[in-house]
C-alpha positions, 0 to 999 in steps of 0.5 A: 338447557345447553347454550346454542352454538353460533351454527344452530343460532344462524341456521335458527335465523334463517328458518332451519335446516330445509330452508338454510339449504334451499337459500344456499341452492342455485338454479344449478345445484342444490345445497345438501341438507346433510351439510347444514345439519353437518354444520349444526352437529359440529357447531361451526359453519366453514368460513367460505360460506360465511359471506353467502349466508350473510347475503341470503339472510339480507335477501330474507331480511335476516341480519347476520354479522360476523361475530354470529359465525365466532363463538363470542359472547356479547359483552365479553373483551 
């Protein structure tokens, strides 16, 4: 089985593509599911979205650390 990418891990932690997009949406503007799908396909999330993803994770009691956005294996120095 292929290891999951940072983007896939974060999206899964937040409940999947649709839920992640919904969490990032505002009353004024829905966040495109296709954008979240693009992140998953590319395996990474643009840095400009990291803070918001950490915040929405906190709102639903999901901890997302900065290291989750990087392709860094735990315990590797």
